[in-house]
N, C-alpha and C positions, 0 to 999 in steps of 0.2 A: 130602257132605251129612250132616247130623247125623241120628242115629236118631230115630224118632218112634214113639209108641205111642198108641193110642186104644182105650178100652173103654166098653161100655155095661153098666149094671146096673139091674135093676128092684128098687126098694126100696118096700116097703109102708109109706109114711109120707107126711105132708104135706110140701110144699116148705119150709115154715117149720121143721119138725122137722129136715129134712135140712140146711138152711142152718145151723141152730143147732149141729149136730154138726161140720160142716165148718169153721165159723168158730171153734170152740173148739179151735184147734190145740194149745194148751198141754196139753190133756187127752188128746191122741192116745196118749201112752205108756200110759195106763190101759186102753186097749182094743185096741191094736195092738202086740204084744210086740217087734217089730223096732225100734220107735221108743223110744229111751232117753231122749230129751229133745227138746222143741220149745219154741222161744221166739219171740215176735213181736218183730221188729226194727223194723217200721214198719207203720202202719195207713193206710187210705184216709180220705177226708173224713167217712165215716160210721162210723169206728171199727172197721171190719172189717180182718182181717189183710191186708197187702199183701206184705210181705217177711217170711219166716220162716226161722229157722235150725234145722235138725233134725239130731240125732245118731241115726244109724241103724246097727244091727248086724245083719248077715245073713251066714250061713255063716262065722261067726268073724271077719269083717272089719267094722271100725267106720269109718264115714265121717261127715263133717259136710257137710250139704247146705244151700245157700241157695236157697230156692224163692220165686217170685213168684206170688201169687194175683191173679186178676181176678174180681171179683164183679159179675155182671149180674143183672137181675131174674129170669131163669129158669135161670141156670146159674152154676156156679163152675168155673173152670179154673185150672191152674197150670203153670208151666214151671220147669225146673231152671236156675238162673242160674250156680251154681258148686258143684263138689264138690272135696274135698281129695284124693281118690284119683284 
């Protein structure tokens, strides 16, 4: 069975503000230092990110991840589709 992780965080912002930050994946490297690059590969019918390629560097190891986002009215979730490492 593949490993799984789930976390909850309380954020003092409106859902619209949170969705705007999450959907702006290409800006992730500006506020999360382990992300060196993030590019949208594919979007859903509403123009939100669906497939994203991210270059991540942690503890001296760089990896390229392909992540699939699912946007619903009250939540955003994502799963790792592929990693080079």
